[in-house]
C-alpha positions in Angstrom: -123.8 70.0 47.7 -124.8 69.1 44.2 -125.8 65.5 43.8 -123.8 63.4 41.3 -125.6 62.8 38.1 -123.5 59.7 37.3 -125.6 56.7 36.5 -125.6 54.2 39.3 -125.2 50.5 38.4 -128.5 48.6 38.5 -128.7 45.7 40.9 -129.6 42.4 39.4 -132.5 40.8 41.2 -132.0 37.2 42.2 -134.6 35.0 40.5 -137.3 33.6 42.7 -137.8 29.8 42.7 -141.0 29.0 41.0 -143.1 26.8 43.3 -144.8 24.8 40.6 -141.6 24.0 38.7 -139.7 23.2 41.9 -142.4 20.7 43.0 -142.3 18.8 39.7 -139.5 16.4 40.8 -141.2 13.3 39.3 -141.5 15.0 35.9 -137.8 16.0 36.0 -136.8 12.4 37.0 -138.9 10.9 34.2 -137.2 13.2 31.7 -133.7 12.3 33.0 -134.5 8.5 32.9 -135.7 8.8 29.3 -132.3 10.1 28.3 -130.0 8.3 30.6 -129.1 4.6 30.7 -131.3 2.4 33.0 -130.3 2.7 36.6 -128.0 5.7 36.3 -130.3 8.4 37.7 -129.7 8.6 41.4 -131.2 10.6 44.2 -132.6 14.1 43.8 -130.0 16.7 44.9 -132.1 19.8 44.9 -133.6 22.5 42.7 -132.3 26.0 41.8 -133.8 29.0 40.0 -132.2 29.9 36.7 -134.5 32.7 35.8 -138.1 33.7 36.2 -140.2 30.4 36.0 -137.1 28.5 35.0 -135.9 25.8 37.5 -133.2 23.2 37.2 -133.4 19.9 39.1 -130.2 17.9 39.8 -130.0 14.1 40.2 -126.9 12.1 41.2 -125.3 10.3 38.2 -124.6 6.6 38.8 -122.6 6.1 35.6 -119.2 4.3 36.1 -116.4 6.9 35.9 -118.7 9.9 36.3 -118.2 10.5 40.0 -119.5 13.9 41.0 -121.5 14.4 37.8 -125.2 15.1 37.9 -128.2 14.8 35.6 -129.6 18.3 35.3 -133.2 18.8 34.1 -134.5 22.3 33.5 -138.2 22.8 33.8 -140.2 25.9 32.7 -143.7 27.2 33.0 -145.3 29.8 30.7 -146.7 33.0 32.2 -150.1 32.4 33.9 -149.9 28.7 33.0 -150.2 25.8 35.4 -148.6 23.1 33.4 -144.8 22.6 33.8 -142.8 21.4 30.8 -139.3 20.1 30.2 -136.9 22.6 28.7 -133.6 20.7 28.7 -131.9 17.6 30.0 -128.1 17.4 30.2 -125.2 15.9 32.2 -123.1 18.5 34.0 -120.1 18.2 36.3 -120.3 19.1 40.0 -117.6 20.7 42.1 -115.9 17.4 43.0 -116.5 15.8 39.5 -113.7 13.9 37.7 -112.9 16.0 34.6 -110.3 15.9 31.9 -107.7 18.7 32.2 -108.4 21.8 30.2 -107.1 21.4 26.6 -104.1 23.4 25.6 -102.5 23.7 22.2 -99.2 21.8 21.8 -97.2 25.1 21.7 -98.5 25.9 25.2 -98.5 22.4 26.6 -94.8 21.7 26.2 -92.6 22.5 29.2 -88.9 23.4 29.5 -86.9 20.2 29.2 -89.4 18.5 26.9 -87.7 19.4 23.6 -86.0 16.3 22.2 -83.3 16.0 19.6 -85.7 15.9 16.7 -88.3 18.5 18.0 -88.7 22.0 16.7 -90.6 24.6 18.6 -92.9 27.0 16.7 -91.9 30.7 16.5 -93.6 33.0 18.9 -94.1 36.4 17.2 -95.2 38.1 20.5 -92.6 36.5 22.8 -92.4 38.8 25.9 -88.9 37.6 26.6 -87.5 39.0 23.2 -87.4 42.4 21.7 -86.3 43.8 18.3 -82.6 43.5 17.6 -80.3 45.9 15.7 -81.9 47.1 12.5 -79.5 47.6 9.6 -79.1 51.2 8.4 -77.9 50.4 4.9 -74.5 51.9 5.5 -72.0 49.1 5.3 -69.4 50.5 7.7 -71.9 51.5 10.3 -73.7 48.1 10.2 -70.4 46.1 10.3 -69.2 48.2 13.3 -72.5 47.7 15.2 -72.5 44.0 14.5 -68.9 43.6 15.7 -69.1 45.9 18.8 -72.6 44.9 20.0 -72.5 41.3 18.9 -75.9 41.6 17.3 -77.0 40.7 13.8 -80.0 38.7 15.1 -83.6 39.6 14.3 -84.5 39.6 18.1 -82.6 39.7 21.3 -83.4 39.3 25.0 -85.7 41.9 26.4 -85.2 43.2 30.0 -88.0 40.9 31.1 -86.3 37.9 29.4 -83.0 38.7 31.2 -84.7 39.1 34.6 -86.6 35.8 34.2 -83.4 33.9 33.2 -81.4 35.5 36.0 -84.0 34.6 38.6 -84.3 31.1 37.4 -80.5 30.5 37.4 -79.9 32.2 40.7 -82.7 30.3 42.5 -81.8 27.0 40.9 -79.2 24.3 41.7 -76.3 26.4 40.6 -77.1 29.4 42.8 -75.8 30.2 46.3 -78.5 28.2 48.2 -77.8 24.8 46.8 -76.3 22.1 49.0 -72.9 22.0 47.2 -72.5 25.8 47.4 -73.3 25.9 51.1 -70.5 23.3 51.8 -68.0 24.9 49.5 -64.9 26.6 51.0 -64.7 29.2 48.3 -67.0 31.0 45.9 -66.9 30.8 42.1 -66.0 34.5 41.9 -62.6 33.7 43.3 -62.0 30.6 41.2 -59.6 30.7 38.3 -61.9 28.5 36.2 -64.8 31.1 36.4 -65.5 32.7 33.0 -67.7 35.8 33.1 -70.6 36.1 30.9 -70.9 39.0 28.4 -73.3 41.9 28.9 -75.1 42.9 32.1 -75.4 39.3 33.4 -71.6 39.2 33.9 -72.1 41.0 37.2 -73.8 37.9 38.7 -73.1 34.9 36.4 -70.3 33.1 34.7 -69.5 29.7 33.2 -67.5 27.0 35.0 -64.5 25.7 33.0 -63.2 23.1 35.5 -63.5 19.6 34.2 -63.2 18.3 37.8 -66.2 20.3 38.9 -69.8 18.9 38.6 -70.7 22.3 37.1 -68.3 22.1 34.2 -69.8 23.9 31.2 -72.8 25.3 33.1 -73.9 28.8 34.1 -73.2 29.4 37.8 -73.7 32.4 40.0 -70.6 34.3 41.3 -71.5 33.3 44.9 -71.9 29.6 44.0 -69.1 27.2 44.8 -68.0 23.6 44.9 -65.2 21.4 46.2 -63.1 21.8 43.0 -62.2 25.4 43.6 -58.8 26.4 42.1 -57.4 28.1 45.2 -58.8 26.1 48.1 -56.8 23.2 49.6 -57.0 20.5 52.2 -54.1 19.1 54.3 -53.0 15.8 52.7 -52.7 13.0 55.2 -49.7 10.8 55.0 -50.5 7.3 54.0 -49.3 4.7 56.4 -49.2 1.1 55.1 -51.1 -1.3 57.2 -49.5 -4.5 58.6 -50.1 -7.6 56.5 -53.0 -9.7 57.5 -52.3 -13.2 58.7 -55.2 -15.6 58.8 -54.5 -18.2 61.6 -57.6 -20.1 60.8 -56.7 -21.0 57.2 -54.9 -24.2 56.1 -51.5 -23.7 54.7 -50.8 -26.0 51.7 -47.2 -27.1 51.4 -45.6 -28.9 48.5 -43.5 -31.9 49.9 -40.6 -33.4 48.0 -40.7 -37.1 47.3 -38.8 -39.3 50.0 -35.2 -40.2 49.0 -33.9 -43.8 49.1 -32.8 -45.1 52.5 -29.2 -44.1 53.2 -26.5 -46.7 53.2 -24.5 -47.6 56.4 -21.6 -45.5 57.2 -19.3 -48.6 56.7 -20.4 -48.9 53.2 -22.7 -51.8 53.7 -26.4 -52.1 53.6 -28.4 -51.9 56.7 -29.6 -55.5 56.0 -26.1 -56.9 55.7 -24.8 -58.9 58.8 -22.4 -57.1 61.0 -18.7 -57.9 60.2 -16.9 -60.4 62.4 -14.7 -58.8 65.0 
């Protein structure tokens, strides 16, 4: 069998730690203390080989607010030379260092729901969720027919990826079949008289609720969503029985008493203080 003549990738040899540069811990510490504030260079964390005769020493950083950062001093030695010299001193973050989040431009930093009444988003020329819309042919009748029949006339329309992403987001959201209100509903939106189908391919799965009594009024819902305001479901109405009046026996009843009338006269016509008539 003929051997392959394809070039094999060269293996990169791992640099060997230079003994002289690795042993120069005091030199590295002195270089770090010359740059750093007093008392902010901590214990020696180790040395690593960057390249041939190029070694970096790491020291713990004691600056407030720089937890996990380290002073890094890179030492080097010329070929066949004994003296070790300082190449670079810098402050680098470690694996557990506190760092600011990666900077993003405003157009990428904003999230769905962040757009306010006075905000305007920049136009994305390469939006993967949009594709080129209907291009006018120059023939008036053909263009008017296309605009009327297809409902186009926009520079860009949803791409298949844009439709799929929107459908997935709606179906898996609060107005899909797996929300709490849908699981407790007696009927699905597809059988409700207030369910308005969307246009296009999405009409197979989604529609808009037009029931003012429903919490989903004016929102896109899936056909297998549901709520308690379904147009065809019903519950048995219970007859209301008036309860007996409550009587509080512990309360004090306030009565309005009429003023006392004058003492009544005697039946004989005299006063009660008059002496009895002689027999």
